[in-house]
C-alpha positions as CSV (number, residue, x, y, z in Angstrom):
1,X,18.1,50.9,35.8
2,X,21.2,49.2,37.2
3,X,22.9,49.3,40.6
4,X,26.7,48.9,40.6
5,X,28.8,47.1,43.2
6,X,30.2,50.5,44.3
7,X,26.8,52.0,45.0
8,X,26.4,53.9,41.7
9,X,23.0,53.9,40.1
10,X,22.8,53.8,36.2
11,X,19.6,55.1,34.7
12,X,18.8,54.8,31.0
13,X,17.5,58.2,30.0
14,X,15.9,57.2,26.7
15,X,16.2,54.3,24.3
16,X,15.0,53.9,20.8
17,X,15.2,50.2,19.5
18,X,18.1,49.9,17.1
19,X,19.8,53.1,18.4
20,X,22.4,53.9,21.0
21,X,21.2,54.3,24.6
22,X,22.2,57.2,26.9
23,X,22.7,56.6,30.6
24,X,23.0,58.9,33.6
25,X,25.2,57.8,36.4
26,X,24.5,58.8,40.0
27,X,26.9,58.4,42.9
28,X,25.9,56.5,46.1
29,X,24.3,59.7,47.5
30,X,22.1,60.1,44.4
31,X,24.1,63.0,42.9
32,X,24.7,63.1,39.1
33,X,28.3,62.2,38.3
34,X,28.4,61.2,34.7
35,X,26.5,60.5,31.5
36,X,27.5,58.0,28.9
37,X,26.2,56.4,25.7
38,X,26.4,52.7,24.9
39,X,26.2,51.4,21.3
40,X,23.0,50.2,19.7
41,X,22.1,46.6,20.8
42,X,23.9,46.9,24.2
43,X,22.3,45.4,27.3
44,X,24.2,46.0,30.6
45,X,24.8,42.8,32.6
46,X,27.2,43.9,35.4
47,X,28.8,47.1,36.5
48,X,32.0,47.1,38.6
49,X,34.4,49.9,39.7
50,X,36.2,50.2,36.4
51,X,34.2,48.2,34.0
52,X,30.7,47.7,32.5
53,X,29.9,44.3,31.0
54,X,27.2,44.2,28.4
55,X,25.9,42.0,25.6
56,X,25.8,43.5,22.2
57,X,23.6,42.1,19.5
58,X,24.4,42.6,15.9
59,X,22.0,40.7,13.7
60,X,22.0,37.2,15.0
61,X,25.3,37.5,16.7
62,X,25.5,38.1,20.5
63,X,28.8,39.2,22.0
64,X,29.9,39.8,25.6
65,X,31.8,43.2,25.7
66,X,33.7,44.9,28.5
67,X,33.8,48.7,28.5
68,X,36.4,50.4,30.7
69,X,35.1,53.2,32.9
70,X,37.5,56.1,33.2
71,X,37.5,59.6,34.6
72,X,38.6,62.2,32.0
């Protein structure tokens, strides 16, 4: 679980090692507002208004990745 600067709460719904992880996003009042999937090997470090920063491991390589958050 992660808390964003804007009050959102990100909850990992399930995670199988080596597989993508699915997250449910709640607004500051605790109401569901989104669901997203991050690639296998991703670990969230920081969530801001329009970005999620995560490390992504591929073999022995560790990268810092920025994912843009957008509303469809």
